[in-house]
C-alpha positions as CSV (number, residue, x, y, z in Angstrom):
1,M,12.4,-43.1,13.0
2,R,14.0,-41.8,9.9
3,S,10.6,-40.7,8.5
4,H,9.8,-38.8,11.7
5,A,13.2,-37.0,11.5
6,R,12.5,-36.0,7.9
7,K,9.1,-34.6,8.9
8,I,10.7,-32.6,11.7
9,L,13.4,-31.3,9.3
10,F,10.9,-30.4,6.6
11,T,8.7,-28.5,9.2
12,A,11.7,-26.6,10.4
13,V,12.8,-25.7,6.9
14,C,9.2,-24.5,6.1
15,F,9.1,-22.3,9.2
16,T,12.6,-20.9,8.4
17,F,11.6,-19.9,4.9
18,A,8.4,-18.4,6.1
19,F,10.3,-16.4,8.7
20,I,12.9,-15.2,6.2
21,A,10.1,-14.2,3.7
22,Q,8.4,-12.1,6.3
23,A,11.7,-10.6,7.5
24,Q,12.5,-9.6,4.0
25,D,9.2,-7.8,3.6
26,A,10.0,-4.4,5.0
27,T,6.3,-3.5,5.0
28,Q,5.4,-5.5,8.0
29,P,4.3,-3.3,11.0
30,P,6.0,-3.6,14.4
31,P,5.0,-6.8,16.3
32,T,3.1,-4.7,18.8
33,Q,0.6,-3.7,16.1
34,H,-2.7,-5.5,15.4
35,P,-4.8,-5.2,12.2
36,I,-8.1,-3.4,13.0
37,L,-9.4,-2.8,9.4
38,T,-8.6,-4.2,6.0
39,L,-10.0,-2.5,2.8
40,Q,-9.6,-3.1,-0.9
41,A,-8.8,-0.1,-3.1
42,T,-9.7,0.3,-6.7
43,G,-8.6,3.5,-8.5
44,S,-5.7,5.3,-10.2
45,Q,-2.2,6.4,-9.5
46,I,-1.9,9.8,-11.1
47,Y,1.2,11.0,-12.9
48,I,2.1,14.2,-14.7
49,C,4.6,14.8,-17.4
50,Q,7.1,17.4,-16.1
51,N,10.4,18.8,-17.0
52,I,12.8,17.8,-14.2
53,S,16.4,19.1,-14.4
54,G,16.0,19.6,-18.1
55,K,14.5,16.2,-18.8
56,P,10.8,15.5,-19.3
57,Q,9.6,12.6,-17.1
58,W,6.6,11.2,-15.5
59,V,6.2,12.3,-11.9
60,F,3.8,10.7,-9.4
61,T,1.3,13.3,-8.1
62,A,-1.5,11.5,-6.2
63,P,-3.5,8.4,-5.7
64,S,-7.3,8.4,-6.3
65,A,-9.2,5.4,-5.1
66,R,-12.4,4.1,-3.6
67,L,-12.2,1.8,-0.6
68,F,-14.3,-1.4,-0.2
69,D,-14.9,-3.7,2.8
70,A,-14.9,-7.5,2.5
71,P,-18.6,-7.8,1.4
72,G,-17.8,-5.2,-1.4
73,N,-19.5,-2.1,0.1
74,E,-17.9,1.2,-0.6
75,V,-16.8,2.6,2.8
76,G,-14.2,5.3,2.0
77,T,-11.7,7.0,-0.2
78,H,-8.0,7.3,-0.6
79,G,-6.5,10.5,-2.1
80,D,-3.7,13.1,-2.2
81,G,-1.8,13.5,1.0
82,P,-1.9,10.5,1.1
83,I,-5.1,10.5,3.1
84,W,-7.6,7.8,3.8
85,S,-11.2,8.8,4.7
86,Y,-13.7,6.3,6.2
87,Q,-17.5,6.3,6.3
88,D,-17.6,7.2,10.0
89,G,-16.1,10.6,9.2
90,S,-12.6,9.8,10.4
91,S,-9.5,10.3,8.3
92,I,-5.8,9.7,8.6
93,Q,-2.7,10.8,6.7
94,G,0.3,8.5,6.0
95,V,4.0,9.0,5.9
96,V,6.1,6.3,4.1
97,Q,8.3,4.4,6.5
98,S,9.5,1.6,4.2
99,K,8.7,-0.1,0.8
100,S,9.2,-3.4,-0.9
101,P,9.0,-4.3,-4.5
102,A,5.7,-5.8,-5.4
103,P,5.8,-9.6,-6.2
104,E,3.3,-8.9,-9.0
105,P,5.2,-7.6,-12.1
106,D,4.4,-4.1,-13.3
107,S,2.8,-3.2,-10.0
108,I,3.5,-0.3,-7.6
109,P,5.6,-1.2,-4.5
110,W,4.1,-2.4,-1.2
111,L,4.4,0.2,1.6
112,L,4.4,0.7,5.3
113,L,3.2,4.1,6.3
114,K,3.2,5.8,9.8
115,A,-0.3,7.2,10.5
116,V,-0.3,11.0,11.3
117,N,-2.8,13.8,11.6
118,P,-6.0,11.9,12.6
119,Q,-9.1,13.9,12.0
120,R,-12.5,13.8,13.7
121,S,-13.5,10.7,15.7
122,G,-13.8,7.2,14.4
123,I,-11.9,4.0,13.6
124,L,-9.0,5.7,11.7
125,T,-8.1,8.0,14.6
126,T,-6.8,4.9,16.5
127,V,-4.5,3.8,13.6
128,S,-0.7,3.8,14.0
129,F,0.4,2.2,10.7
130,I,-1.1,1.5,7.3
131,R,0.2,-1.2,5.0
132,R,-0.3,-1.2,1.3
133,S,0.0,-4.8,-0.2
134,D,-1.3,-7.0,-2.9
135,T,-0.8,-4.3,-5.5
136,K,-1.7,-4.7,-9.1
137,G,-0.9,-2.0,-11.7
138,G,-0.3,1.7,-11.0
139,V,3.2,1.9,-12.4
140,V,4.7,4.9,-14.3
141,P,3.0,5.3,-17.7
142,A,4.6,3.6,-20.7
143,T,3.4,6.5,-22.9
144,V,5.8,9.2,-24.1
145,C,6.6,12.1,-21.8
146,D,8.4,14.7,-23.9
147,L,8.4,18.5,-24.3
148,D,5.1,18.3,-26.4
149,H,3.4,16.4,-23.5
150,Q,4.4,18.6,-20.5
151,G,1.5,19.1,-18.1
152,V,-0.3,16.0,-19.4
153,L,-1.9,13.8,-16.7
154,A,-2.0,10.0,-16.9
155,R,-4.3,8.0,-14.6
156,I,-2.9,4.5,-14.3
157,P,-5.4,1.9,-12.9
158,Y,-4.4,0.0,-9.8
159,T,-5.8,-2.1,-7.0
160,A,-4.3,-2.7,-3.5
161,T,-5.1,-4.0,-0.1
162,Y,-4.8,-1.4,2.7
163,T,-4.5,-2.8,6.2
164,F,-4.8,-0.4,9.2
165,Y,-3.0,-1.3,12.4
166,S,-3.3,-0.2,16.0
167,A,-1.5,-1.1,19.2
168,K,-4.9,-1.6,20.7
169,P,-6.7,-4.7,19.2
């Protein structure tokens, strides 16, 4: 009996930690949302060296990435706006709702974005939320940003998973 009680306790502890880990990730969409499309992004986070309040610093300007499906086919793009465009002609813009630090060191944060401004018809027009996860790279450049480098662009490579959610499965 003692062994059975330990198994039950162990299972309960595992479920509790899994629940806490998910609850701490602010990038989870509402429970009414269902994933309808998951794409892998490969590209760059673009920064510019600018003088902000008298101090030169790197400022994020835009993403630029190609999107791939599970078999590795290029099916879309991700760019300034931020906007995602899919091969069926549909596109969607995202507005950041929440973010969580990436578990991977030196990687851009994970995000939950509210989908707005759907364009044309296609799968992305049914999207309510977009989640950026599994990020690698893309952080602010380590190179110098000073008065001599104002206006210089830096393209920092990154990869991420973008999952698109809808209330309709």
